[in-house]
N, C-alpha and C positions, 0 to 999 in steps of 0.2 A: 396542471400546476395546482397546488393546494391552496394558494391564496392569490388574490388579485394584486395588482400593483397599486400601492397606496401613494399618497402625495410624497411620502418620504422617498419612494423609489425614484422619483423624478429629480431629487435635489442634485444628484451628480450629473444629470443630463444637460450639461451646459458647457460653455467654453472656459469660464473662470470659476475657480473654487476657493472656498474659505479654508485656509489651513487650520484655523482654530475650530471651525465647525467639524471638519473631518476628524481632528484630534479627539473631540468630545464624543462623536459617534462611534469611532473605532474603539476607544478605551472603555466606553460604556458597554459595548459588546463583550470585550475581554473580561471586565470586572464581573459582569453578569454571568459569564461562562465559568469563571473561577468560583463564584458563589454556588452555582449549580453543582460543580464538581466537589466542592467541600460538603455540600448538603447530601450528596449521593451516598457517602459513607456513614451518615448519621442515622441510627436505627429509629430515633424518635420522629424522623421526617416521613416514615412509612406508616400509614394508618393500619393498625392491627399487627404491626411488627414487620420486620424485614424478612423477605424471602428471595430466593434466586429469581423466581418468575417476576416479582415486582421490580427487582433491579434491572432485569432485561428489558421490561416494559419502559422503565424510566430512561434507559440508554437510548431506546428507539425514539422516545418522545424528544429527548435532548438533541438527537441527530437531526430530526425533522426541523426543530427550532433553529439549529445551527445553519442548515441549508437555506431556510427562508431568510434568515438574517443576512447571510452572505449575499443573497440576491438583492436585498435592500441596500447593502453597502456598495454595490456596483461592480464595475468591470474587474478591478484589481482583485477583489475578494472572490468573485466568481471563478477566476482563473486559479487563484491560490487554492480554493476549495477543490477544484478539479485536480490540481497537482497533489494535494493531500490525500485524495482518494487512491493514490498509488502507494501510500505509506502504511501498509498493514502492520509494519513492525512497531509503529508508534501509537496508532489509534485502534480502539476496539472495532470489531468487524461491523457492528451496527453503524458506526460513523463512516467507515469506508464505503459500505453499500449505499448509504444515503448521499454522501458526497459525489459518488459516481453518477447519481441521477441529475446532478446540476446541469440544467440546460440554459444556456445564456440567451434566452429569448426575452428581450427587453424592449421598452418603448423606442420607437424610431425617432430620429431627429429630423428637423425641418428640411424641406427642399431648398430653402434659401441658404442654409448652412452647407448643403451638398454643393450648390453652385459656387459658393465662396471657396470651398476647399479645392474643388477641381480647378478653378481659375488660378488659385495660388500655386498649385502643384504643377499643372500642365501649361500655365502661361497663356491660356486662351479660354474664351467663354464656351459654354456647352454647345451652342449652335454651330460654332466654328469647328468643333471636334466631332460632333455626332449629327447624323442626319435626323435621328429621332432618339429621345431620351425620356423614359417614363418617370414621372415625378414620384409615383407611389412605389416604394421599395418592394421587391419580391420577398425579402426577409430582413429582419433586424436582429443583430446580436450584440453582445457586450462590447466588442471591439470595433464594430462597423456595421454597415448595411449594404445590401446589394440591389442595384437597379438594372433593369433591362434596357438595352440601347441598340442602335443600329449605326454602324460607321458609314461615312459618305461613300465608301466602296461597296456598300450593300451587305456587309457581313454582320450577322446578329451576334452581339456580345453581351456580357454582364459586367457591370462596373462596381467594384467593391470599394467603398469609400470609408475611410477610418473616422471614428467618432471624434467630433471636435474637442480639443483640449485634453485628449487622452494621455498624451505624454506628460503634461503638467500634473494630471491626476495621479499618474503612476509615481512621479517624483515625490509628491506630497505623501501618498499612502505608503510607499516603500520606506520613506524616512521615518514615519511613525512606526511601521512594522519592525524597523531595525531596533528601536527602543524596546518594543515588546519582546523581540527575540532575545535581547540581552537579559531582560527580566527572567524569561524562562530558562535561559542558559545558566543563570546564577541561582535558580530556585533549588533548595536542598532536596526536594523530592523529584520534580519533573526535569530538572537539569542533569541528574545523575545518569551517566551512560548515554546521553543524547547529544548529538552535534547539531543543535538548533541553528547556530551560525552558519554551518555548512549547508543546511537545508535552506536557509534564507538566501544564501548566495546562489544556490541552484535555482530557486524560484525566480530570482532577479534575472538570471541569464535566460531562462525560458521565456519569461514575460517580455523582455526587450526583443528577443528574436521573433516572437509571435506578432508584435506590432510593426515589424519591418516587412512591408509587403514585397520588397525586392527579394528578401530571403524566401518568402513563400513562393514567389514566381520561380526562383531557381529550384526549389524543391519540386514544384510541379513539372518543370522541364526534365529533371533527373528521373522522376517517377515515370514520366511518359516514355523516356528513352529505355528504361528498364523493361517496359512492356511492349516495345515496338514490334516484337515478333509474335504477339498474341492479339488476334483480331477480335477476341471476345472481351477485351478490356479497353475502355476508352478513357482518356484523360484530356480535359480541355487545354488547348494551347494558349500561351500567354502572348498578348500583344504588347511588346516591350515599348513601342512608341508611345503608348498611352498608359504607361505604368511608372509610378514613383514609390517612395517609401510609404506614402499614405493613400495612394490610389492604385488599384490593381484591375486591369482589364483582361478578361478571359473570354475564350470562345463560348458561345451559348450552346450548351449540349443538354437539351431537355430530356427528361426520363421520368419513369414511375418510381416513386420511393420504394425501396426494397421491402419495407414493412407493410406496404399496401397490398395485401395478399389477394383480395378480391379483384382489385384493378388489374393486377398481373394476370390473373386467370381470365378476366374478361378480354384482355388483349391477346389471348391465345398463347401465352408464354408458359413454358414448362417449369413449374415451381421446383421440382426435384433437381433439374439441371442447374437452375439458378443457385440453389442451396449448395450444391457440390462445387460450382465454379467460384462462389464467394469464399469458401474454405481454401480451394486450390490457389486462388489469387493471393491470399494472405501467406500461404506456405511458400509460394514462389518468391514473395517479397523477402521473407526471412532467409531462405536457403540460397537463392541465387546471388543477391547483392547485399543482403543484410540491411537494406534501406526500406523501412516499412512505415505505413500510415499508422500513427499512434492513437488515432481517435476515430475508428471505423464504426461509429454509431449509425443507425438507420438513416439519419438525416444527411449523412455524407456519402451514401451509396444509393445509386438509382439504376434502373434498367432501361436501356434504349428500346425502341420498337422492334429491333431485330434481335433482342435478347442479350446484348452486350452489357457488361458491368461498367457503370460510370462512377468514377471517384471524384469527389469535390473536397475543398478545404484542405490545403497542405501546409497550414501554419504550424501544426504540431506533428513532427516526424521523428522516428526513432532510427538509430543506427547500431547494428551489431557488428563489431569488428571481427576479422577472421580469427584472431587468437582467442576471442571470447567464445566463438562457435566451437572450438575444440574443447574448451572447458565445459561448455554445455553438454557436449557429447560424453565427457567423463561423468558428469552428473547423471546422464541418461543411462549409461552402463551400470553405474552404482545402483540406480533404482531398479534396473532390470535384474540385477543379481541380489537385490535386497541387502546390499553391503552398506550399512550405516556409516562406517568409518570412511569409506571411499566417497560417499555423498557429501559428508561434512567437510572432508579435505578439499574436494573440488569446489564447494561453495565458498570456502575460505580463500582459495586461489582466485575465484571470480570476484571476491569482494562482497559477496552476498551475506557473509557471516563475519562479524567482528570477533576475532579470537580473544578469549578471556582466559584467566588462570585455570579455571575448572570447566572444561568442555564436556564433562560427564553428563550433566542434565540435557545439553543440546543433543549429544549423540543418542541418549536414551529416547528423546522426543522424536528424532528422525527415525530411529530403528522401530519405535512403536508405530509410527505412521506407515513405514514400509511393511511391517508385519500384519497390520490390521486394515489398511486401506488400499493395498496394492494386490489383493488376492484375485481380482477379476482380470480376465484377459485384457490386453491393451486396447483392443477395439471396443470393449464394453465399458471403458472408463468414461466418466463425465468430466469435462474441463471445469465446469462450475463447482462440482464436488471436490475436485483436487484443489482448486483455488481456495475454497472455504477451509479445507484442512490445513493448507499452507498458512492462511491468515491466522487460524486458531493457534497454530504452533508458533508462528513468528511473533505474535503479540507478547510483549514483556520478556522476550528472549533476546539474545544478542544478534538476532538476524537483522541485516541491513539490506533488504532487497533494493537494488538500484532501480530508479524509475523505469529504465529500459525493460527489465524483466517483468515488472508489474504491468507496464503498458501491454506487453505481449500476452500475459495471462488474462488481462481484462479484455483485450481484443478477441482472444480465443473464446472467452465466455460470451461476449456480445454476439460473435458470429455463430456460436452454437445455438444461442437463443433465437436469433433470426432464422437460422437453418431449420430449427424445429417448428418455427411458425410456418415456414414455407412447406416443409415436409415432416410430418410427425415422426417418421421413421429415420430421420436424418441423425447421424452420429459423427461428430467432428473427428473423433479419434479413429474411426474407420477410414475416413478420407486421409488422415495424416499417416496411417500405418505404412503405406508403401513408401512415403517420403522418409520416414524414420528408418525403415529397413534399408533403404538405399544409402542413407547416410552411414549407418552402421557397417554396411558392406564396404563402402568406400574407405572408411577408416581402418577396417580390419584387413582389407585387401581381398580381392575376389579370386586371386590365384591360390592354389594349394588346397589341401583337404582340411577338415575341421580340426584334426589333431595338431597339424603343423600351426594352424592359426592360433589354437589355444596355447601351444608351446611357446610361440613367439610372443603372445600376449603376456604370458607368465614371465618370460625372460625380460621383456620390456619393463614389466612392473618391478621385478627384482632390481634391474639396473637403475630404474628411476628412484627406488628406495635407497640404493647404495649411493647414487649421486647426490641425493638430498640429505644424506646422513651428516656430512660436514656442516652444512648450513644449520641443521637442527641442533648439532652440538654447539655451534657458535652462538645460536640464539639462547640455548640453555645457560652457557657460561656468562653471556651478557646479563641475563636475568639474575644470576647469582651475584654478579658484581654490583648490580643496582639494588640488590636486596628485594627484588620483586618475587623471588621464588621462596615458597615456604615448604619446609619438610615436615611431614606428619608421620610419626611412628606410633603404632598401636600395639601394646602388649596385653593380651587378655589376662595373663597371670598377674601382672602388675596392677591392672585395673581392678581385679577381684580383691587383691590384698588391700589396696587403698580404700575400696568400698567397705570392706570388712572393718578396717581400722576406724573409718569414719562412723560406722554404725556402733562400734564399741564405745567410742567417745560420746556419742549421743546417748547411749544407754546409761553410761556413768552419770551424765548430766541429769537424766530423768530420775535415776536412783537417788541422787542428792536432793532433787526437788521433792520427791516422795518422802524422804527422811525428814526434810525441813518442815513440810506441811503436817506430817504425822506427829512430830515433836510439838508443834504449835497446838495441834488439837489436844494432845495429852495434857499440856500445861493448862489449857482453858478448862478442861474437864476437872482437873485437880482444883482449880480456883472456882469451881461451881458455875462456870459459864458454858453450860451444856449446849444450849441452842446456838451460841456463837461458835462453839467448836465444830458444829455441823458443816460450816462452809469450808474450812481447810480439809476436813475429812473427805468431802465430795471431790475437791480438787485433787487430793492425793489418790483417790480411787480412779478418777479419770486418767491421770498420768500413768497409773499402774496398768490400766488397759493398754495404753499406747506402748508402754515398755514391754508388756507380754507379747504384743504383735511384732515388735521389733526383734525380740529374742527368737521368736518362731521363724522370722525371715532369715536371721543369721544361721539358724540350724538348717534351714532349707538350702541356703547357699553352700554350706559346708558339705551337705550330702550330694549336691549337684557336681561339685568340683572335687 
């Protein structure tokens, strides 16, 4: 962490909050950010002049400042920052990368508050519920903290207790954020083409789900059931008798953090196997059930003494529906064939691109990426490099990557980084290749030869185009009726004639000016004002030079056409 926690960071660490103070703190951050964004485009604010390198450095500095300020503002803004790290279509890549580093390690709250919350939620005091309860937390985060305990039955557990007053803090902050959202939505520059209110609603939904520990418990149970056939994956079980919306009791499953490479080697565990299993576990989540861990950073994955993967923290999960999976495969086929039109259409169908009147720039951007960044074999590709390319293309384009897709890409990048730390030769794409090939085989059908498969694929594509034609015609007619469609006709011959006529008119104007200034100079000379006649003479000479250049240009156009 680049800065320690100041006194300001502790202001929100309480049960009661001042709405007025939160309003001042939050709007102070927003107004300061707006000033920094305004100053960013002013050349005078860069010593020695503006350059691309200086602007990049300033964006990085601003991104670090934003991350640190969000930490100071507390739980709501830490989580909002983490969610914004999935919106590469709105923020520059420097902001996205910095917000992805947000780790909600914050000061713990007191044991007395823990006792009070547990008694309120479970209806009994801690000694009645637990044989032993450690007052010092194992970890503290923005939403709660975790304590180790032992049940009267002798089972070791961890108890996750929600931060006091968190619901009230969310209500205050989200009400203030709603006003800020309306401001940005109505802003002439930043509101154009952005659905800030939609993003606000999505953030609210995710935040309220994450502070509901009953929802997290259900997620953990679902995740554990999905991996019940794999003994190399462990998921803590939930003790529902000791769980409420603000208290979550789980099985204590200790392990070595997956990023502690030396400790894993000292324990005699095979780092190469762990790297491959981490990637395989995530691919199984996506392909088998579509229910996946949306935040697999190293703090949420550990390794047991027998080498099994242990997953923690199920507050933020993603879900890929079966119909979306088919759309993703269409995108994959388009990428494999370097067919920009097919990739763009599949992304529109998935909702990852907002269709606009002129899709030409988007298609050209996608085709450029396919032609220049997809030359390597699939197994030699880097997830991080592909993510960076997508972020670069998505920014300020009509791309609207849903959070689900960005969660997947970010998780892939994180697992690739952890995998390379465990095994320098690890390649995520190499592990993923068999799964991708299996998916492509399942969709194409394993029966029949390649010619029949290709023929059937072409027939399906033609039938799909034919079936989609009435809908496209109907959309076109609707746009014509609404006046949303503009017809542009270009005639080279007409443009040439109009340009020539315009130049001739301009030449006549120059000739009249030259005549006027020449006549003025002549009259002044006749009246013996020789020095005064010099000024109109110079002006007439200058205009004559311009006229000669214009006549030469007209002659050149006539010869070209």
